[in-house]
ZATOR-914719 format. One record per residue: residue in one letter; x, y, z of N, C-alpha, C, O, CB in turn. Coordinates in steps of 0.001 Angstrom, whole numbers, padded with zeros to 6 digits, always signed. Glycine has a CB too. Example, Ala and Ser with C-alpha at 12.3 -4.5 7.8 and 13.67 -1.06 7.14 Angstrom:
2
A+013190-005690+007800+012300-004500+007800+013200-003300+007800+014236-003319+008465+011308-004473+009046
S+012850-002250+007080+013670-001060+007140+012900+000030+007870+013409+001138+008039+014084-000598+005725
// end
This chain:
238
M+150717+003949+131256+150627+003625+129831+150626+002109+129638+149858+001566+128843+151799+004269+129048
R+151512+001437+130392+151621-000015+130292+150338-000676+130776+149868-001659+130203+152825-000526+131101
I+149781-000111+131849+148538-000673+132411+147407-000550+131393+146597-001463+131238+148150+000049+133741
E+147363+000611+130690+146315+000831+129694+146432-000169+128555+145424-000697+128084+146385+002259+129148
L+147681-000436+128102+147900-001405+127026+147484-002805+127460+146891-003563+126693+149373-001404+126594
E+147811-003128+128717+147439-004449+129233+145921-004595+129287+145373-005641+128940+148045-004675+130633
D+145248-003523+129729+143782-003553+129796+143173-003706+128404+142196-004428+128208+143249-002274+130465
E+143785-002998+127434+143272-003067+126063+143467-004461+125485+142588-004987+124803+143966-002023+125174
N+144635-005060+125763+144910-006418+125271+143955-007429+125897+143463-008339+125230+146368-006817+125571
K+143701-007248+127205+142767-008142+127889+141370-008042+127288+140680-009043+127097+142718-007820+129385
K+140970-006790+126992+139646-006561+126415+139542-007214+125042+138528-007821+124699+139352-005053+126311
K+140632-007074+124254+140654-007653+122917+140597-009170+122987+139864-009815+122237+141905-007205+122159
Q+141396-009740+123919+141404-011197+124083+140033-011698+124524+139568-012753+124092+142476-011620+125103
Q+139400-010918+125395+138076-011303+125887+137055-011306+124749+136214-012201+124658+137619-010350+127011
E+137140-010273+123867+136225-010195+122726+136449-011361+121775+135496-011953+121268+136403-008864+121981
E+137742-011692+121532+138055-012807+120639+137526-014118+121218+136982-014958+120502+139578-012901+120402
H+137701-014272+122544+137211-015481+123202+135682-015571+123099+135111-016632+122847+137651-015504+124682
T+135047-014410+123305+133579-014363+123213+133125-014731+121810+132164-015480+121638+133048-012962+123592
C+133830-014194+120788+133470-014468+119396+133653-015945+119059+132864-016526+118314+134309-013607+118448
Q+134716-016550+119624+134929-017980+119398+133769-018793+119971+133299-019759+119371+136262-018433+120026
Q+133329-018367+121151+132198-019059+121769+130922-018865+120944+130135-019794+120762+131983-018555+123209
L+130734-017628+120448+129535-017333+119672+129519-018092+118354+128470-018548+117899+129433-015842+119410
S+130709-018224+117740+130786-018909+116450+130427-020383+116567+130047-021019+115584+132179-018765+115864
Q+130550-020922+117780+130217-022322+118003+128719-022521+118229+128209-023639+118155+130995-022859+119190
K+128025-021416+118506+126580-021490+118703+125857-021489+117369+126384-020995+116372+126094-020327+119568
H+124663-022036+117347+123816-021937+116157+123272-020512+116077+122976-019898+117102+122645-022989+116197
E+123140-019987+114857+122735-018585+114676+121391-018284+115332+121178-017187+115849+122663-018248+113192
S+120493-019253+115310+119166-019031+115894+119209-018910+117413+118269-018411+118032+118233-020161+115503
D+120313-019373+118009+120438-019307+119469+121058-017990+119940+121089-017709+121138+121277-020475+119970
L+121547-017189+119000+122226-015950+119370+121222-014830+119639+120173-014744+119002+123201-015529+118267
T+121570-013982+120594+120769-012775+120831+121162-011726+119794+122161-011883+119093+120975-012227+122294
K+120363-010645+119700+120671-009582+118745+122032-008955+119026+122792-008646+118108+119587-008509+118782
K+122321-008777+120299+123601-008191+120686+124755-009091+120281+125787-008621+119802+123640-007934+122191
E+124569-010396+120477+125614-011357+120116+125812-011413+118603+126938-011547+118125+125265-012753+120652
K+124720-011311+117855+124818-011314+116390+125602-010099+115897+126440-010214+115002+123412-011331+115754
R+125320-008929+116490+126034-007711+116091+127518-007826+116390+128353-007414+115583+125452-006488+116804
L+127846-008380+117537+129244-008548+117925+129961-009507+116980+131105-009271+116592+129340-009058+119368
L+129280-010584+116615+129873-011571+115713+130110-010969+114330+131153-011203+113721+128969-012810+115603
E+129143-010193+113834+129290-009542+112528+130429-008535+112548+131184-008411+111583+127984-008849+112122
K+130541-007819+113659+131609-006829+113801+132981-007480+113694+133875-006959+113026+131482-006095+115137
E+133141-008614+114352+134424-009315+114323+134704-009917+112949+135850-009955+112502+134451-010410+115384
K+133653-010384+112286+133829-010921+110931+134339-009835+109988+135238-010069+109180+132499-011506+110400
L+133753-008647+110106+134158-007533+109247+135595-007109+109521+136328-006759+108595+133221-006347+109445
K+136000-007138+110787+137365-006759+111146+138393-007665+110482+139482-007227+110108+137542-006797+112657
A+138031-008922+110344+138967-009902+109797+139049-009864+108273+139935-010490+107690+138572-011284+110243
M+138134-009135+107614+138083-009105+106147+138882-007938+105589+139065-006917+106252+136633-009020+105665
D+139368-008111+104320+139950-006969+103609+138801-006137+103042+137636-006496+103211+140934-007439+102466
W+139123-005009+102359+138061-004091+101921+137136-004722+100886+135942-004427+100853+138673-002823+101347
K+137698-005602+100030+136853-006276+099039+135868-007220+099723+134692-007299+099368+137718-007054+098027
G+136389-007922+100704+135531-008839+101448+134426-008105+102182+133289-008571+102251+136351-009645+102432
K+134779-006939+102733+133781-006140+103443+132670-005681+102503+131489-005720+102850+134442-004929+104105
L+133075-005238+101288+132076-004802+100311+131154-005948+099911+129937-005782+099827+132762-004227+099072
Q+131752-007115+099666+130949-008282+099291+129994-008679+100417+128844-009044+100173+131862-009467+098932
Y+130487-008601+101647+129665-008962+102807+128487-007999+102958+127345-008414+103154+130518-008963+104092
I+128796-006703+102860+127740-005688+102989+126712-005844+101878+125508-005748+102115+128342-004267+102957
W+127207-006090+100646+126288-006245+099512+125405-007483+099690+124215-007448+099377+127077-006343+098188
M+125978-008559+100185+125236-009809+100341+124118-009677+101373+123002-010153+101160+126184-010935+100743
Y+124430-009028+102489+123477-009000+103596+122622-007728+103666+121569-007717+104304+124217-009160+104881
Y+123083-006660+103009+122372-005388+103170+121909-004765+101852+121493-003607+101838+123253-004413+103889
K+121973-005517+100734+121619-004925+099442+120150-004494+099384+119811-003501+098740+121908-005916+098322
V+119285-005253+100063+117866-004875+100076+117693-003494+100699+116961-002653+100177+117026-005920+100850
W+118377-003271+101826+118260-001983+102513+118930-000866+101725+118509+000289+101791+118870-002070+103909
I+119981-001217+100977+120628-000221+100115+119650+000252+099044+119521+001448+098784+121909-000806+099459
F+118950-000731+098416+117961-000376+097391+116801+000416+097993+116275+001338+097369+117430-001644+096701
V+116411+000045+099212+115332+000779+099888+115742+002233+100115+114957+003153+099886+114973+000105+101239
A+116990+002430+100570+117483+003792+100824+117523+004612+099536+117130+005778+099515+118885+003746+101461
I+118014+003972+098444+118057+004663+097149+116645+005016+096693+116395+006116+096200+118763+003787+096084
G+115719+004056+096867+114327+004290+096478+113702+005441+097242+112961+006244+096675+113508+003040+096691
V+114003+005519+098535+113463+006605+099368+113983+007959+098885+113238+008937+098833+113837+006388+100858
V+115282+008004+098531+115872+009260+098040+115201+009693+096740+114819+010854+096588+117398+009099+097824
F+115058+008739+095789+114418+009064+094512+112966+009474+094711+112478+010389+094048+114496+007872+093558
L+112280+008798+095620+110883+009133+095898+110765+010547+096459+109864+011301+096091+110272+008121+096881
A+111687+010894+097355+111669+012234+097954+111876+013311+096892+111178+014325+096877+112751+012352+099041
F+112860+013074+095989+113102+014037+094914+111917+014099+093958+111562+015174+093473+114378+013674+094147
G+111300+012939+093684+110145+012895+092794+108967+013668+093352+108304+014411+092628+109738+011464+092538
I+108705+013495+094644+107600+014211+095290+107858+015715+095280+106959+016515+095022+107402+013715+096739
R+109111+016080+095567+109453+017504+095569+109261+018114+094181+108719+019211+094046+110905+017707+096040
S+109716+017382+093139+109566+017868+091771+108099+017993+091394+107701+018959+090744+110280+016940+090793
W+107289+017008+091806+105853+017037+091498+105180+018236+092164+104343+018900+091553+105174+015727+091955
I+105544+018509+093404+104963+019647+094126+105338+020962+093446+104503+021854+093292+105434+019654+095597
E+106621+021072+093036+107075+022291+092371+106344+022495+091045+105903+023602+090732+108590+022238+092138
N+106219+021405+090262+105535+021506+088966+104056+021828+089134+103470+022530+088309+105694+020207+088181
A+103455+021313+090203+102031+021562+090445+101766+023037+090743+100653+023525+090542+101531+020697+091606
R+102780+023738+091216+102621+025158+091559+102742+026065+090333+102338+027227+090374+103660+025563+092601
I+103302+025527+089239+103517+026340+088046+102219+026496+087255+101516+025519+086999+104608+025715+087160
K+101915+027715+086878+100697+028006+086122+101054+028719+084817+101822+029681+084810+099720+028869+086966
T+100483+028230+083717+100664+028890+082426+099695+030061+082342+098483+029875+082439+100443+027894+081242
V+100228+031269+082162+099380+032466+082120+099112+032933+080692+098234+033763+080460+100028+033592+082912
L+099870+032397+079740+099635+032734+078338+100267+031654+077463+101448+031334+077604+100214+034144+077992
S+099457+031097+076554+099947+030056+075654+099755+030522+074215+098645+030859+073801+099211+028702+075904
I+100858+030536+073456+100843+031108+072106+101186+030043+071072+102167+029315+071221+101832+032287+072005
A+100373+029957+070024+100636+029056+068898+101145+029887+067724+100491+030840+067301+099349+028249+068499
V+102314+029523+067199+102934+030286+066108+103023+029409+064860+103490+028272+064923+104351+030799+066519
T+102575+029945+063732+102618+029218+062463+103795+029690+061616+104119+030876+061571+101299+029398+061690
D+104429+028720+060943+105542+028989+060019+106698+029732+060689+107240+030690+060138+105044+029797+058830
S+107057+029281+061869+108203+029878+062557+109478+029156+062148+109524+027926+062096+108017+029824+064095
A+110510+029938+061859+111811+029355+061536+112586+029022+062803+113724+028555+062753+112625+030309+060655
G+111949+029273+063933+112596+028998+065218+112983+030283+065918+113552+031192+065313+113829+028122+065024
S+112672+030345+067183+113017+031527+067970+113720+031084+069241+113692+029909+069608+111756+032371+068303
E+114343+032032+069898+114924+031746+071208+113787+031840+072219+113609+032848+072903+116110+032743+071562
S+113024+030749+072285+111754+030769+073022+111906+031176+074482+111049+031875+075023+111107+029414+072953
E+112994+030741+075127+113168+031084+076543+113299+032596+076731+112740+033169+077666+114406+030371+077119
I+114047+033233+075825+114224+034690+075909+112901+035390+075628+112531+036340+076318+115313+035176+074913
V+112179+034905+074591+110884+035496+074240+109904+035345+075396+109175+036280+075728+110310+034840+072964
E+109891+034170+076003+108986+033924+077129+109291+034856+078296+108378+035389+078927+109087+032466+077585
E+110581+035052+078580+110964+035961+079668+110585+037403+079336+110146+038152+080209+112476+035863+079942
N+110758+037788+078059+110375+039146+077646+108872+039361+077798+108423+040421+078235+110799+039406+076188
L+108102+038336+077429+106647+038444+077556+106227+038499+079024+105305+039232+079383+105960+037262+076855
K+106903+037727+079867+106598+037772+081299+106857+039170+081858+106087+039682+082670+107437+036728+082066
E+107957+039774+081406+108270+041136+081857+107219+042118+081357+106793+043014+082086+109672+041563+081369
L+106801+041937+080094+105791+042805+079495+104459+042699+080237+103735+043683+080386+105599+042453+078017
L+104150+041481+080699+102888+041240+081402+102989+041546+082895+101997+041478+083620+102450+039798+081205
G+104199+041884+083348+104389+042242+084751+104439+041061+085698+104105+041194+086875+103307+043146+085177
I+104861+039890+085189+104914+038695+086047+106323+038096+086063+106501+036932+086421+103895+037636+085562
D+107317+038888+085677+108680+038368+085557+109307+038002+086901+110302+037278+086936+109548+039382+084863
Q+108743+038489+088006+109298+038180+089325+108680+036934+089948+109073+036519+091039+109102+039356+090252
D+107721+036343+089261+107034+035164+089801+107531+033904+089087+107200+033697+087919+105489+035305+089648
P+108316+033060+089760+108866+031859+089108+107818+030786+088829+108088+029829+088103+109957+031269+089966
Y+106628+030940+089398+105597+029920+089230+104555+030291+088173+103541+029607+088034+104911+029672+090549
Q+104801+031370+087433+103947+031719+086303+104805+031686+085042+105920+032208+085026+103276+033129+086502
K+104279+031071+083991+105087+030932+082782+104270+031206+081529+103039+031166+081534+105693+029539+082711
V+105005+031487+080449+104423+031676+079121+104889+030514+078247+106077+030196+078214+104836+033068+078497
D+103953+029882+077539+104277+028766+076643+104194+029213+075192+103270+029929+074806+103329+027573+076888
I+105169+028786+074388+105158+029089+072955+105314+027788+072180+106262+027036+072410+106291+030100+072578
T+104384+027519+071260+104441+026329+070408+104647+026775+068966+103876+027579+068441+103139+025466+070545
E+105699+026246+068324+106080+026725+066986+106084+025610+065942+106827+025686+064964+107455+027372+067039
T+105273+024586+066136+105355+023392+065286+104399+023396+064094+104377+022434+063326+105087+022180+066113
F+103614+024451+063924+102599+024450+062867+103134+025084+061580+103792+026123+061610+101342+025196+063336
V+102834+024432+060446+103293+024938+059141+102133+024935+058154+101223+024111+058242+104473+024081+058593
T+102184+025878+057207+101125+025985+056197+101449+025123+054982+102562+024620+054828+100932+027452+055770
N+100428+024967+054113+100650+024259+052852+101351+025190+051862+101796+026275+052237+099303+023741+052262
E+101449+024774+050616+102248+025518+049635+101738+026931+049380+102536+027859+049249+102282+024766+048337
D+100419+027109+049307+099906+028458+049017+099677+029291+050281+099304+030461+050193+098605+028358+048236
G+099898+028693+051453+099828+029445+052702+098435+029767+053190+098273+030544+054130+100562+030693+052551
T+097419+029181+052565+096043+029490+052972+095482+028488+053973+094457+028740+054606+095146+029538+051758
Q+096160+027348+054112+095720+026309+055043+096941+025715+055739+098062+025814+055241+094909+025199+054304
L+096711+025102+056885+097773+024336+057529+097939+023013+056788+096987+022508+056192+097458+024095+059041
D+099149+022451+056823+099295+021126+056220+098528+020114+057073+098078+020432+058174+100808+020723+056095
T+098385+018909+056558+097496+017922+057192+097855+017656+058645+096988+017687+059518+097536+016620+056422
Y+099129+017395+058905+099557+017091+060274+099307+018283+061194+098783+018124+062297+101048+016703+060301
S+099684+019478+060737+099516+020681+061559+098044+020974+061818+097672+021409+062908+100175+021885+060883
Q+097206+020730+060802+095771+020980+060954+095183+020115+062070+094451+020602+062932+095036+020709+059629
V+095516+018825+062035+095008+017901+063058+095521+018300+064441+094763+018328+065411+095424+016445+062734
A+096821+018609+064520+097428+018972+065804+096834+020270+066346+096539+020377+067537+098951+019114+065654
F+096661+021252+065467+096140+022554+065901+094703+022432+066405+094370+022936+067477+096209+023570+064747
V+093861+021763+065631+092451+021608+066014+092331+020844+067330+091527+021200+068192+091664+020879+064904
T+093138+019791+067479+093111+018997+068714+093495+019847+069918+092859+019782+070970+094056+017791+068600
K+094546+020644+069747+095012+021505+070844+093982+022585+071184+093761+022896+072355+096353+022160+070474
V+093365+023145+070164+092358+024183+070404+091170+023594+071153+090652+024210+072084+091893+024819+069071
Q+090741+022408+070749+089627+021755+071437+089963+021467+072900+089084+021470+073762+089253+020455+070723
A+091236+021221+073164+091680+020950+074536+091969+022234+075312+092435+022178+076450+092923+020072+074518
Q+091697+023385+074704+091939+024701+075315+093408+024887+075704+093730+025449+076750+091051+024881+076553
A+094286+024397+074826+095721+024473+075102+096332+025801+074677+097434+026135+075112+096438+023346+074406
F+095632+026572+073829+096171+027837+073333+095261+029006+073699+094040+028876+073790+096362+027775+071816
D+095904+030148+073904+095163+031390+074141+095221+032299+072916+094222+032906+072528+095722+032124+075372
V+096410+032382+072315+096630+033312+071206+097281+032574+070040+098101+031677+070236+097513+034509+071654
A+096899+032967+068815+097508+032386+067614+098168+033482+066791+097608+034563+066609+096452+031634+066765
L+099384+033184+066288+100087+034064+065356+100203+033315+064035+100707+032193+064001+101506+034492+065907
M+099737+033934+062940+099745+033242+061650+099669+034240+060504+099393+035419+060727+098579+032248+061563
P+099916+033774+059258+099782+034667+058101+098340+035142+057937+097408+034489+058408+100251+033957+056818
E+098162+036272+057274+096838+036884+057164+095836+035984+056439+094683+035881+056856+096942+038213+056442
A+096273+035329+055350+095358+034476+054581+094848+033312+055426+093661+032988+055387+096057+033941+053319
L+095731+032690+056182+095340+031578+057049+094438+032072+058173+093483+031400+058562+096584+030878+057631
C+094753+033243+058682+093978+033839+059767+092531+034078+059324+091591+033800+060069+094625+035162+060229
S+092367+034592+058117+091022+034856+057592+090228+033563+057461+089025+033532+057719+091102+035565+056228
S+090916+032493+057058+090266+031194+056905+089752+030673+058247+088623+030191+058337+091237+030184+056285
F+090574+030768+059278+090162+030298+060604+089073+031193+061200+088199+030717+061925+091372+030247+061548
E+089133+032476+060893+088110+033378+061428+086735+033036+060863+085735+033091+061578+088462+034841+061112
K+086685+032682+059579+085411+032304+058959+084810+031071+059634+083592+030893+059659+085607+032039+057460
E+085688+030222+060181+085227+028996+060838+084899+029226+062318+084539+028289+063030+086288+027903+060707
G+085026+030470+062774+084627+030813+064140+085630+030452+065220+085247+030185+066359+083354+030153+064447
Y+086917+030440+064872+087944+030057+065847+088329+031182+066807+088894+030917+067868+089172+029585+065123
F+088031+032441+066448+088569+033558+067221+087499+034273+068037+086334+034354+067649+089244+034544+066297
M+087933+034783+069170+087050+035503+070081+086781+036912+069558+087656+037547+068970+087661+035562+071493
D+085569+037384+069780+085186+038740+069388+086036+039743+070166+086084+039706+071396+083665+038989+069639
L+086701+040632+069445+087579+041606+070100+086816+042570+071002+087396+043158+071914+088348+042390+069058
D+085523+042734+070753+084708+043597+071617+084651+043056+073048+084422+043811+073993+083285+043729+071049
Q+084859+041752+073201+084849+041145+074534+086196+041313+075248+086299+041116+076459+084499+039658+074430
L+087215+041678+074480+088570+041740+075035+089085+043158+075234+089792+043442+076201+089512+040999+074143
L+088727+044042+074313+089311+045384+074316+088238+046461+074444+087117+046306+073958+090125+045611+073043
D+088604+047544+075102+087684+048679+075241+087474+049353+073889+088324+049269+073003+088224+049700+076273
Q+086343+050017+073745+085999+050654+072480+087000+051739+072082+087298+051904+070900+084611+051246+072566
D+087517+052476+073064+088473+053534+072727+089762+052954+072146+090384+053562+071275+088791+054378+073969
I+090163+051764+072636+091358+051098+072104+091088+050595+070690+091940+050722+069810+091790+049924+073021
L+089906+050025+070470+089541+049520+069146+089487+050656+068122+089952+050509+066992+088186+048796+069205
Q+088921+051774+068529+088811+052915+067615+090182+053509+067312+090458+053896+066177+087892+053991+068209
A+091036+053580+068325+092376+054145+068127+093242+053246+067246+094152+053727+066570+093062+054364+069478
A+092960+051935+067253+093764+050986+066476+093523+051127+064980+094402+050807+064180+093460+049561+066912
G+092344+051600+064593+092046+051838+063182+092150+050589+062324+091505+049578+062603+092968+052883+062642
Q+092980+050664+061256+093092+049580+060284+093810+048343+060828+093818+047298+060178+093811+050076+059064
K+094400+048455+061992+095051+047276+062580+094023+046216+062978+094337+045030+063073+095887+047683+063808
I+092793+046667+063207+091723+045739+063572+091053+045238+062302+090553+046027+061501+090683+046417+064515
Q+091047+043933+062123+090396+043313+060974+089511+042180+061489+089987+041075+061753+091449+042785+059932
G+088225+042469+061626+087320+041451+062151+087662+041137+063601+087674+042024+064454+087384+040173+061298
N+087938+039866+063868+088276+039438+065229+089767+039173+065403+090163+038412+066285+087494+038190+065590
H+090584+039789+064576+092030+039663+064741+092691+041011+064490+092078+041919+063927+092605+038585+063786
I+093928+041132+064904+094673+042363+064641+095842+042039+063719+096361+040923+063722+095175+043017+065969
L+096247+043029+062933+097381+042879+062025+098526+043750+062531+098367+044951+062747+096990+043264+060560
V+099676+043120+062714+100828+043829+063273+101974+043803+062270+102442+042735+061876+101268+043201+064624
S+102421+044984+061863+103597+045106+060996+104738+045630+061858+104939+046837+061998+103322+046059+059758
D+105464+044701+062422+106512+045086+063365+107683+044114+063226+107541+042915+063466+105971+045102+064832
Q+108836+044644+062838+110012+043807+062620+110450+043099+063897+110900+041954+063860+111156+044644+062078
S+110314+043781+065006+110705+043191+066286+109869+041952+066602+110398+040941+067063+110563+044221+067413
L+108557+042038+066349+107676+040894+066604+108050+039724+065702+108077+038577+066146+106198+041284+066387
K+108338+040016+064431+108729+038973+063482+110012+038271+063934+110114+037045+063889+108920+039573+062080
E+110972+039060+064362+112251+038488+064792+112091+037654+066062+112697+036592+066203+113278+039601+065024
Q+111272+038148+066974+111069+037419+068229+110529+036016+067990+110971+035051+068614+110118+038187+069135
F+109560+035916+067070+108899+034626+066849+109418+033881+065620+108913+032810+065282+107414+034838+066712
G+110415+034441+064959+111059+033743+063847+110180+033560+062630+110262+032528+061964+111522+032419+064300
V+109326+034554+062316+108450+034448+061141+108889+035450+060071+109507+036471+060373+106962+034694+061537
E+108555+035134+058803+108951+035987+057685+107785+036782+057115+107993+037804+056460+109572+035151+056594
Y+106559+036324+057357+105408+036988+056740+105082+038311+057442+105366+038515+058622+104182+036062+056771
E+104475+039190+056654+104045+040484+057181+102807+040939+056411+102788+040855+055183+105191+041546+057078
P+101781+041415+057102+101697+041590+058554+101500+040260+059283+101164+039241+058681+100556+042540+058899
V+101719+040307+060583+101474+039137+061431+100060+039252+061988+099698+040252+062607+102536+039031+062592
C+099276+038212+061756+097918+038184+062298+097968+037638+063721+098545+036580+063970+096971+037322+061403
V+097364+038365+064645+097313+037940+066048+095851+037866+066465+095105+038836+066330+098116+038922+066978
A+095448+036701+066977+094048+036518+067371+093966+035687+068641+094831+034854+068912+093242+035845+066239
V+092919+035925+069415+092677+035170+070645+091665+034069+070338+090608+034329+069763+092162+036105+071800
L+091998+032839+070728+091111+031707+070462+089796+031858+071224+089764+032391+072333+091799+030384+070845
V+088723+031385+070616+087390+031583+071170+087213+030925+072538+086394+031371+073341+086358+031044+070214
N+087977+029871+072801+087862+029185+074098+089120+029362+074953+089441+028511+075783+087592+027691+073880
A+089820+030470+074742+091046+030746+075507+090755+030781+077004+089711+031268+077438+091675+032083+075060
Q+091694+030259+077779+091523+030232+079232+092096+031471+079909+091631+031873+080976+092176+028994+079806
N+093100+032072+079291+093775+033219+079918+093483+034495+079131+094384+035108+078559+095309+032978+080002
T+092221+034878+079115+091811+036038+078314+092354+037358+078867+092581+038304+078113+090295+036104+078243
E+092557+037417+080171+093046+038663+080770+094462+038979+080303+094750+040105+079897+093007+038572+082301
T+095346+037982+080362+096723+038215+079913+096782+038348+078390+097596+039107+077866+097646+037069+080383
A+095921+037612+077679+095872+037736+076217+095461+039149+075823+096049+039742+074918+094890+036703+075611
S+094453+039685+076502+093988+041045+076234+095085+042065+076528+095263+043033+075790+092738+041357+077070
K+095811+041834+077608+096891+042750+077994+097982+042786+076931+098529+043846+076629+097491+042337+079348
W+098294+041621+076365+099329+041568+075325+098839+042242+074045+099598+042965+073399+099733+040104+075034
L+097585+042015+073676+097033+042665+072483+097093+044188+072611+097408+044885+071646+095579+042211+072250
K+096795+044692+073788+096866+046146+074011+098287+046652+073779+098490+047716+073194+096400+046502+075447
Q+099273+045874+074248+100672+046267+074054+101028+046286+072573+101755+047168+072117+101613+045314+074812
L+100516+045310+071819+100815+045231+070387+100172+046377+069604+100679+046780+068558+100340+043894+069827
L+099067+046892+070110+098347+047967+069417+098875+049355+069765+098488+050341+069137+096874+047894+069749
M+099742+049438+070745+100262+050745+071169+101261+051302+070149+101798+052392+070343+100931+050632+072553
// end
């Protein structure tokens, strides 16, 4: 035990002597190994505050680089995950008092048979409002709605019947003959009005937070997800 302590003391004294010699050298004359040894001894002699200041002074660039790499990795991962997500149905709702959109979206995913796929989603937009008589959208909503439709951002629109008729005259809605089989159209009877359907269903009203009845449901003429839109219309007509 005594021999081990003596050896350890000798080693420590030798390191201190080496460090004294190194400290007398110019930094440019030191080898990499000597520089590491000198830094190690400097850190040993410092208290914790001094160590933090020393590390920050000499290694802050590498600290920022490490932080940047971590953020970049998370950013790339998030981008990849978002790139995999596909909107399978986008719904525009007029005069909504607000709905629990996440619950409604999950219910629609289940209805469409895609509830087990985390990379398929349903979007609901509820920002559109009508003017006082309910026959037109207000100015802001009109501009926003038309812009979104031109960008093919919506598949299906829910709105009051009077507003629906106005948009249908302007050619906004897809011909239902292109979406639904003739037997379904014939069985629907009075629910079919031109290129839209009328739904009198309290559950639908509550889901989307609307007060008007019937609810006009129509597929936009340039909808991208006509298959899922058609599937939902069939469910509404059952």
